[in-house]
C-alpha positions in Angstrom: 200.4 137.1 133.0 200.0 134.9 136.1 200.6 136.4 139.6 203.8 134.3 139.9 205.3 135.8 136.8 204.1 139.2 137.8 205.8 139.1 141.2 209.1 137.9 139.5 208.9 140.8 137.1 208.1 143.2 140.0 211.2 142.0 142.0 213.5 142.3 138.9 212.2 145.7 138.1 212.4 147.0 141.7 216.1 145.9 142.1 217.2 146.7 138.6 220.1 149.3 138.1 219.1 151.8 135.5 221.8 152.9 133.2 221.8 156.7 133.3 224.1 159.5 133.3 224.9 160.6 136.9 224.8 164.3 137.8 227.3 164.7 140.7 227.5 168.5 140.5 223.7 168.8 140.9 223.7 166.4 143.8 226.6 168.3 145.5 224.7 171.6 145.1 221.5 170.1 146.5 223.3 168.5 149.3 225.0 171.8 150.1 221.5 173.3 150.5 220.7 170.7 153.1 223.9 171.4 154.9 223.3 175.1 154.8 220.0 174.8 156.7 221.0 172.0 159.1 224.3 173.5 160.3 223.0 177.0 161.5 219.7 175.6 163.0 221.5 172.9 164.8 224.1 175.3 166.2 221.8 178.3 166.9 218.4 176.7 167.8 217.8 173.1 168.5 217.9 169.5 166.9 214.1 169.7 166.4 214.3 172.8 164.3 217.3 171.3 162.4 215.1 168.3 161.6 212.3 170.4 160.2 214.9 172.5 158.2 216.4 169.3 156.8 213.0 168.0 155.8 212.2 171.1 153.8 215.6 171.3 152.2 215.9 167.6 151.4 212.3 167.3 150.0 212.6 170.6 148.0 216.0 169.5 146.6 214.6 166.0 145.6 211.7 167.7 143.8 214.2 169.5 141.6 215.4 166.1 140.3 211.9 165.3 139.0 211.4 165.8 135.2 209.9 169.2 134.8 210.4 171.8 132.1 209.8 174.7 134.5 212.8 176.4 136.1 214.2 174.3 139.0 214.1 177.1 141.4 210.4 177.5 140.8 210.0 173.7 141.5 212.1 174.1 144.7 210.0 177.1 145.9 206.7 175.4 145.1 207.7 172.2 147.0 208.9 174.1 150.0 205.7 176.1 150.1 203.6 172.9 149.8 205.6 171.3 152.7 205.3 174.3 155.0 201.5 174.6 154.4 200.9 170.8 155.0 203.0 171.1 158.2 201.0 174.0 159.6 197.5 172.8 158.6 198.4 169.3 159.9 199.3 170.7 163.3 196.1 172.7 163.5 194.2 169.4 163.3 196.6 167.3 165.3 195.9 166.1 168.9 192.5 164.4 168.1 191.8 161.7 165.6 188.4 163.1 164.8 189.9 166.1 163.2 193.3 164.8 162.0 192.1 161.7 160.2 189.6 163.5 157.9 192.2 166.1 157.2 194.8 163.4 156.4 192.2 161.5 154.1 191.3 164.8 152.2 195.0 165.8 151.8 196.1 162.4 150.7 193.2 162.3 148.2 194.2 165.7 146.8 197.8 164.5 146.5 196.6 161.5 144.5 194.5 163.7 142.1 197.6 165.7 141.6 198.7 163.0 139.2 196.1 164.4 136.8 198.5 167.2 136.1 201.6 165.0 135.8 204.0 162.7 137.5 206.1 165.6 139.0 203.0 167.2 140.6 202.0 163.8 142.0 205.3 163.0 143.5 205.8 166.4 145.1 202.2 166.3 146.5 203.0 162.9 148.1 206.0 164.4 149.9 203.6 167.0 151.5 201.6 164.1 153.0 204.8 162.8 154.5 205.7 166.1 155.9 202.3 166.5 157.5 202.7 163.1 159.2 206.2 163.7 160.4 206.3 167.3 161.7 203.1 167.5 163.5 204.9 165.6 166.3 207.5 168.4 166.7 205.7 171.7 167.5 204.0 172.3 171.0 201.9 175.3 170.1 200.5 177.3 167.1 203.4 179.7 167.3 206.0 176.9 167.2 204.1 175.2 164.3 204.3 178.5 162.4 208.1 178.6 163.2 208.6 175.0 162.0 206.6 175.7 158.8 208.8 178.8 158.2 211.9 176.8 158.7 210.6 174.2 156.2 209.9 176.9 153.7 213.3 178.3 154.3 214.8 175.0 153.1 213.0 175.4 149.8 214.2 179.0 149.5 217.7 177.9 150.1 217.6 175.4 147.4 216.2 178.0 145.0 218.9 180.5 145.9 221.6 178.1 145.3 220.1 177.2 141.9 220.0 181.0 141.1 223.6 181.6 142.3 225.2 178.4 140.9 223.4 177.3 137.7 224.7 174.0 136.4 224.0 173.1 132.7 221.5 175.9 132.3 218.8 174.8 129.8 220.6 171.4 129.9 217.4 169.3 130.0 216.0 171.3 127.1 219.2 170.7 125.1 219.0 167.0 125.9 215.4 166.7 124.8 216.1 168.4 121.5 219.3 166.5 120.9 217.6 163.2 121.7 214.9 164.1 119.0 217.6 164.7 116.4 219.4 161.6 117.4 216.2 159.5 117.2 215.6 160.6 113.6 219.3 159.9 112.8 218.9 156.3 114.2 215.7 156.0 112.1 217.6 157.0 109.0 220.2 154.3 109.7 217.6 151.7 110.3 215.9 152.5 107.1 219.1 151.7 105.2 218.5 148.0 106.0 214.7 148.0 106.7 212.8 150.4 104.5 209.6 149.9 106.6 211.3 150.2 110.0 209.0 151.7 112.7 209.7 155.0 114.4 209.0 155.8 118.1 207.6 159.4 118.1 208.2 159.7 121.9 211.5 161.7 121.5 209.7 164.2 119.3 206.9 164.5 121.7 209.3 165.1 124.6 211.1 167.8 122.5 207.8 169.6 121.8 207.0 169.4 125.5 210.4 170.9 126.4 209.8 173.6 123.8 206.9 175.1 125.6 208.2 177.9 127.8 206.9 180.7 129.9 207.4 184.3 128.6 210.2 184.8 131.1 212.0 181.8 129.8 211.5 182.7 126.1 213.5 185.9 126.7 216.5 183.9 127.9 216.3 180.8 125.8 219.3 180.1 123.7 218.4 180.7 120.0 219.7 177.3 119.0 216.7 175.8 120.8 214.2 177.5 118.6 214.4 175.7 115.2 215.8 172.2 115.1 212.8 170.5 116.6 210.8 171.6 113.5 213.5 170.3 111.3 213.5 166.9 112.9 209.7 166.8 112.4 210.0 167.6 108.7 213.1 165.3 108.1 211.4 162.2 109.5 208.8 161.8 106.7 211.3 162.7 104.0 213.8 159.9 104.9 210.9 157.5 105.2 209.7 158.5 101.7 213.1 158.2 100.2 213.7 154.7 101.6 210.2 153.3 100.8 210.4 151.0 97.8 206.8 151.7 96.9 206.9 155.4 96.7 210.6 156.2 96.8 213.9 154.6 95.8 213.6 151.3 93.8 214.1 148.1 95.9 217.4 147.1 94.1 220.0 148.6 91.8 221.9 151.9 91.8 219.0 153.9 93.1 218.8 151.8 96.2 222.5 152.2 96.8 222.3 156.0 96.3 219.4 156.1 98.8 221.4 154.2 101.4 224.3 156.7 100.9 221.9 159.6 101.5 220.4 158.0 104.6 223.8 157.3 106.1 225.0 160.9 105.4 221.7 162.2 106.9 222.3 160.2 110.0 225.8 161.6 110.3 224.6 165.2 109.9 221.8 164.7 112.4 224.1 163.1 115.0 226.6 166.0 114.5 223.8 168.5 115.1 222.6 166.6 118.2 226.1 166.6 119.7 226.4 170.3 118.9 223.2 171.2 120.6 223.9 168.9 123.6 227.4 170.2 124.3 227.1 173.8 123.1 229.9 173.4 120.5 230.1 173.8 116.7 228.9 170.9 114.7 231.4 168.8 112.9 230.4 166.7 110.0 232.7 164.3 108.0 233.7 165.6 104.6 232.6 162.4 103.0 229.0 163.0 104.3 229.1 166.5 102.8 230.1 165.1 99.4 227.3 162.6 99.5 224.8 165.4 100.1 225.2 166.9 96.7 222.4 166.1 94.3 224.0 166.4 90.9 221.4 167.2 88.3 223.3 165.7 85.5 224.6 162.4 87.1 221.9 161.8 89.8 220.5 158.2 89.5 217.4 158.9 91.5 214.3 159.8 89.6 210.7 161.0 90.1 209.4 161.1 93.7 212.8 159.7 95.0 214.7 162.4 93.4 212.3 164.9 95.0 212.7 163.4 98.4 216.5 163.5 98.0 216.5 167.2 97.2 214.2 168.0 99.9 216.4 166.0 102.4 219.6 167.9 101.4 217.8 171.2 101.8 216.5 170.4 105.3 219.9 169.1 106.3 221.6 172.2 105.2 219.2 174.1 107.5 220.2 171.9 110.4 223.9 172.5 109.8 223.3 176.2 109.5 221.7 176.3 112.9 224.2 174.2 114.8 227.3 175.0 112.6 228.2 178.3 114.2 228.2 177.2 117.7 225.6 177.2 120.4 226.7 180.0 122.8 223.9 182.4 123.6 223.6 185.1 121.1 226.0 183.6 118.5 223.6 181.2 116.7 221.2 183.0 114.5 217.5 181.8 114.6 216.4 179.7 111.6 214.8 181.5 108.7 211.3 182.6 109.3 211.4 182.0 113.0 212.6 185.2 114.3 209.1 186.5 114.8 207.5 183.2 115.3 205.4 182.6 118.4 206.8 180.1 120.8 204.8 177.3 122.5 203.4 178.8 125.7 203.5 177.2 129.1 201.2 178.9 131.6 202.7 180.6 134.6 202.0 179.4 138.1 199.1 181.8 138.5 197.4 180.8 135.2 198.1 177.1 135.8 195.3 177.1 138.5 192.4 176.8 135.9 194.5 174.2 133.9 194.9 172.1 137.0 191.2 172.5 137.9 190.2 171.3 134.4 192.6 168.4 134.4 191.4 167.2 137.9 187.7 167.6 136.9 188.5 165.3 133.9 189.7 162.6 136.2 186.9 162.7 138.7 185.2 159.6 137.5 185.1 156.0 138.9 187.0 154.3 136.0 189.8 156.9 136.1 193.2 155.4 137.2 194.0 158.7 138.8 190.8 158.9 140.8 191.2 155.2 141.9 194.8 155.9 142.9 193.6 159.0 145.0 191.0 156.8 146.8 193.6 154.2 147.6 196.1 156.7 148.8 193.5 158.4 151.2 192.4 155.0 152.5 195.9 153.6 153.0 197.3 156.8 154.6 194.5 156.9 157.2 194.5 153.1 157.8 198.2 152.9 158.1 198.2 155.8 160.6 195.6 154.1 162.7 197.3 150.7 162.7 200.8 152.1 163.5 199.3 154.2 166.3 198.1 151.0 167.9 201.4 149.3 167.7 203.9 149.5 170.6 206.4 151.1 168.4 207.5 154.8 168.1 207.6 156.8 164.9 204.3 155.2 163.7 204.2 157.7 160.9 206.7 155.6 159.0 204.1 153.1 157.9 201.8 155.5 156.1 204.7 157.4 154.7 206.1 154.2 153.1 202.7 153.5 151.6 202.2 157.1 150.3 205.7 157.3 148.7 205.6 153.9 146.9 202.0 154.1 145.6 201.5 154.9 141.9 198.4 154.9 139.6 199.5 151.5 138.0 200.1 148.1 139.4 203.7 147.4 138.3 205.3 150.5 139.6 203.5 150.4 142.9 204.6 146.8 143.6 208.2 147.4 142.3 208.7 150.4 144.4 207.4 148.6 147.5 209.9 145.9 146.9 212.7 148.4 146.2 211.8 150.5 149.3 211.9 147.5 151.6 215.3 146.3 150.2 216.7 149.9 150.3 215.5 150.4 153.8 217.1 147.2 155.0 220.4 148.1 153.4 220.3 151.7 154.5 219.5 151.1 158.1 222.1 148.4 158.3 224.7 150.7 156.9 223.6 153.6 159.2 223.6 151.4 162.2 227.1 150.2 161.6 228.4 153.8 161.2 226.6 155.0 164.4 228.0 152.1 166.4 231.4 152.8 165.2 231.4 156.7 165.6 229.1 157.1 168.6 225.9 159.2 169.1 227.0 162.8 168.5 224.5 165.4 167.2 227.1 167.2 164.9 228.5 164.0 163.5 225.0 162.7 162.9 224.2 166.0 161.0 227.2 165.7 158.9 226.5 162.1 158.0 222.9 163.1 157.2 224.2 165.7 154.6 226.5 163.0 153.2 223.7 160.5 152.9 221.5 163.1 151.2 224.2 163.8 148.7 224.6 160.1 147.8 220.8 159.7 147.6 220.6 162.5 145.2 223.5 161.2 143.1 221.9 157.8 142.8 218.4 159.3 142.3 218.0 158.1 138.7 219.9 154.8 138.9 217.0 152.9 140.6 214.6 153.6 143.4 216.1 150.8 145.7 219.6 152.4 145.6 218.6 156.0 146.3 216.3 154.7 148.9 219.2 153.0 150.7 220.9 156.3 151.5 217.5 157.9 152.2 217.0 155.5 154.9 220.4 156.2 156.3 219.6 159.9 156.1 216.6 159.4 158.2 218.4 157.3 160.8 221.2 159.9 161.1 218.6 162.7 161.3 216.9 161.1 164.1 220.2 160.4 165.8 220.9 164.1 165.6 217.8 164.6 167.5 218.9 162.2 170.2 217.1 159.0 169.2 219.1 155.8 169.9 219.6 153.5 166.9 218.4 150.5 169.0 215.0 152.2 168.8 214.9 153.6 165.3 216.3 150.7 163.3 213.7 148.0 164.2 210.9 150.4 164.0 211.9 151.7 160.7 212.1 148.2 159.2 208.9 146.8 160.6 206.8 149.9 159.7 208.3 150.1 156.3 207.3 146.5 155.7 203.8 147.3 157.1 203.5 150.3 154.7 204.6 148.3 151.7 202.1 145.5 152.4 199.2 148.0 152.8 200.1 149.6 149.5 200.1 146.2 147.7 196.9 145.2 149.3 195.2 148.4 148.4 195.9 147.8 144.7 194.4 144.3 144.9 191.3 145.5 146.7 190.6 148.5 144.5 192.6 148.1 141.3 192.8 150.1 138.1 193.8 147.5 135.6 194.7 148.6 132.1 194.0 145.2 130.4 190.2 145.8 130.1 190.8 149.4 128.8 193.0 148.1 125.8 190.1 148.0 123.2 189.2 151.7 124.1 192.8 152.8 123.8 193.2 151.0 120.5 190.0 152.6 119.2 191.2 156.0 120.2 194.4 155.5 118.3 192.5 154.2 115.2 190.2 157.2 115.2 193.1 159.7 115.7 195.1 158.0 112.8 192.1 158.3 110.6 191.7 162.0 111.2 195.4 162.6 110.5 195.3 160.6 107.3 192.2 162.4 106.2 193.8 165.8 107.0 196.8 164.9 104.8 194.5 164.0 102.0 192.5 167.2 102.3 195.8 169.0 102.0 196.3 167.3 98.6 192.8 168.3 97.4 193.2 171.9 98.6 196.7 172.8 99.8 196.0 175.9 102.0 197.5 177.1 105.2 194.4 176.1 107.1 194.5 172.6 105.8 198.2 172.4 106.7 197.5 173.6 110.2 194.7 171.0 110.5 197.2 168.3 109.4 199.7 169.3 112.0 197.0 169.4 114.8 195.8 165.9 113.6 199.4 164.6 113.7 199.8 165.7 117.3 196.5 164.1 118.3 197.6 160.9 116.6 200.9 160.9 118.5 199.1 161.5 121.8 196.7 158.5 121.1 199.6 156.3 120.1 201.5 157.2 123.3 198.4 156.5 125.5 197.9 153.1 123.7 201.6 152.2 124.2 201.6 153.1 127.8 198.4 151.1 128.5 199.7 148.2 126.4 203.0 148.1 128.3 201.2 148.2 131.7 198.7 145.6 130.6 201.5 143.2 129.7 202.8 143.4 133.4 199.4 142.8 135.0 198.2 139.5 136.4 195.0 139.8 134.6 193.3 137.5 131.9 192.9 139.3 128.6 189.3 140.7 128.2 188.0 141.5 124.7 191.6 141.7 123.2 194.1 139.0 123.5 197.8 139.8 123.5 198.3 138.4 120.0 195.3 140.4 118.6 196.7 143.6 120.4 200.2 143.0 118.9 198.9 142.5 115.3 196.5 145.4 115.6 199.4 147.7 116.8 201.5 146.6 113.8 198.7 147.3 111.4 198.0 150.8 112.9 201.7 151.6 112.7 201.6 150.7 109.1 198.6 152.9 108.6 200.3 155.8 110.3 203.4 155.2 108.3 201.4 155.3 105.1 199.9 158.7 106.1 203.4 159.9 107.0 204.7 159.0 103.5 201.8 160.9 102.0 202.6 163.9 104.1 206.2 163.9 102.7 204.8 164.7 99.2 202.1 167.3 100.2 202.0 169.9 97.4 202.8 173.6 98.1 200.2 176.2 97.9 200.8 176.8 94.2 201.3 173.0 93.3 199.0 170.6 91.6 196.0 169.3 93.5 194.3 165.9 93.6 190.4 166.4 93.6 189.8 162.7 94.2 191.6 162.9 97.6 188.8 164.9 99.1 186.2 162.0 98.7 188.6 159.4 99.9 189.4 161.6 103.0 185.7 161.8 103.9 185.3 158.1 103.5 188.5 157.4 105.4 187.5 159.5 108.3 184.0 158.2 108.5 184.9 154.6 108.3 187.8 154.8 110.9 185.4 156.6 113.3 182.8 153.8 112.9 185.5 151.1 113.1 186.6 152.7 116.4 183.2 152.4 117.8 183.0 148.8 116.6 186.2 148.0 118.4 184.9 149.4 121.7 181.8 147.3 121.3 183.7 144.2 120.2 182.3 144.2 116.7 184.0 143.7 113.4 185.1 146.8 111.5 183.9 147.5 108.0 185.6 149.5 105.2 182.8 149.5 102.7 182.7 153.2 102.1 186.4 153.4 101.8 186.4 150.7 99.1 183.8 152.6 97.1 185.9 155.8 97.3 189.0 154.1 96.1 187.0 152.5 93.2 185.7 156.0 92.3 189.2 157.4 92.4 190.3 154.6 89.9 187.4 155.5 87.6 188.2 159.2 87.6 191.8 158.4 86.6 193.1 161.7 87.7 195.8 162.8 90.1 199.2 161.6 91.1 200.0 157.9 90.9 202.2 158.2 94.0 199.3 159.6 96.0 197.0 156.8 94.7 199.7 154.3 95.7 199.9 155.7 99.2 196.1 155.6 99.5 196.2 151.9 98.5 198.9 151.2 101.4 196.5 152.9 103.8 193.6 150.7 102.8 195.8 147.5 103.0 196.9 148.5 106.5 193.3 149.0 107.6 192.4 145.6 106.2 195.2 144.0 108.3 193.9 145.8 111.3 190.4 144.4 110.7 191.9 140.9 110.3 193.6 141.4 113.6 190.7 142.3 115.7 187.8 140.5 113.8 186.5 137.3 115.3 183.7 134.8 114.5 181.0 134.1 117.1 182.7 130.8 118.0 186.1 132.6 118.4 184.5 135.1 120.6 183.4 132.3 123.0 186.7 130.4 123.0 189.1 133.2 122.5 189.8 133.9 126.2 190.1 130.2 127.0 192.6 129.6 124.2 194.7 132.6 125.4 194.7 131.3 128.9 195.8 127.9 127.6 198.6 129.4 125.5 199.9 131.4 128.5 199.9 128.4 130.8 201.8 126.4 128.1 204.4 129.2 127.8 204.9 129.4 131.5 205.3 125.6 131.7 207.9 125.7 128.8 209.8 128.5 130.6 209.8 126.4 133.9 211.2 123.2 132.4 213.5 124.9 129.9 211.9 123.3 126.8 211.2 126.6 125.1 210.9 130.4 125.5 208.0 131.8 127.2 205.9 134.3 125.3 206.7 137.6 126.8 203.5 139.5 125.9 201.4 137.8 128.6 
């Protein structure tokens, strides 16, 4: 993608309105927390203390809107504590650049490394840098600094108390994650009716698994309905795929295909009903016609063989889903699914035990080629440079420039640039709105405080509709807050706009000077996904050769690793498509074809998983040799992809020929092994190149992109969107 197209995408993305469900009650509760701390401190103490209290309450409230499966009150308390600590430590070093700048650089670097733990930790840590920059200008002594830090922490405590006293949609995010997983499998079943080889995005299942991990205190209060359906969704997915597949399931045409379509449609209806039940906390309601379809008549059933087995298994699993969701979702009314009453839950570490986890995560990212490490370096450099430049300008509130940089910067190119555009646009609109209101109503501290609370509530309400729109009311909130402290709008508005522009430009330039492009990393991500898929397919085959509990656990573990590698590839691929960087080692067309081949390979392994024998079932001895060959060849092929060499499947071919010579085992399993080999051959075709192609591949790709851009410019044809 060229820089011109990249900037056009950045502007569109930054100003895009995201369709999402608004949560006005949550916004109202969080805005009430801001009002509770502003009112008394403004009335009893001073505007300066009110500003500190508002900062703590607003930032802690904003942290609770970040995606986190921990209790929101814990997030609010953690954010308030971090803001208070950064305020006090910043004041201790304030007054002299020789002490404050190193502290600011180290603190910003640590905030950048917090992205190693997750996006929520990274965003909350960035707000502590902003707190350090703002509030060191307020206290006049160490005692006053402690007071301001305490008031800021009080804002976080207030938000936590409100969450405790007025819970809104308790376990709502967890319910949504589980319902989304069931709805995703329902959508998959419907698509299989028309396309038996339709792809499936495992992200909803991964999100549901992440949401299912709870702390011991959460496990005691979690609604029973949140225990079992995730596992059902995991088991139903390969069964519907096996039923729809014409190679190992229902025939491609005839009464068997019609029957399979009926079952898939009924399965989608049941899963959607279960998803609605879990999301809303109401009993599941399924159409009577769907229940009639889900009766496998032994005498008149048209499906035979593996398709018949898949249909019976599907009906059994859907019955479990209805049993869980059918009796309602109120706490204590829905019985846990069979076999799960004493099952161990997925453990999420407590805050204390999270410390070694954080240390290990940060240590893994402390390398020069890590996007998180490079983001931390950029953050530290831009924060200190922005502070120095703003301090030399004849403007007040110089901290706005580094704050703008810190809050828009992300580890990837597209989000950093999109947020910079969105922040500038939102700031312009917000300060214009606030200026008009202040001019109309006049400078009154109490009126400004009330308007600040209203702006905070609107910012929270629009938090998930787009950064530009929430930033509009955030900018208005800041203007009203400064007006509450006695700052005239004639001073604050021009300064805010100029310094925000400066901070956005610094953030953009930092990524150009010290980038972390995903495009050169694509071969490595693809190789990781290939190797993980190979281990998963081999684990499934070993379960055929020796169906034991240990092998089944290995298969499950390999499946999760394969999903993580797939998600890492998809994220890197999506980012690379938005980068103004020429393809290196893997063109966009090769990446797309290789991705489709690996999706087919993973799908073949999933189909095989749906027919895994029980512990007392028949075994397939030849599967063990094929599993060894498969794991070995995919591992070698992954190394070849990293080194830009052509993959080779020689050992896999020999194992398949030996399987044919033995002539033993299930023909269905043998057919699925053939599908895996065919998918790997497609992968090799996608990434293999002759020496001449290696020399001219990049030039050809660049020429194709230029032609697509030209076609888009003159309207003669559609541009290729893969860049």
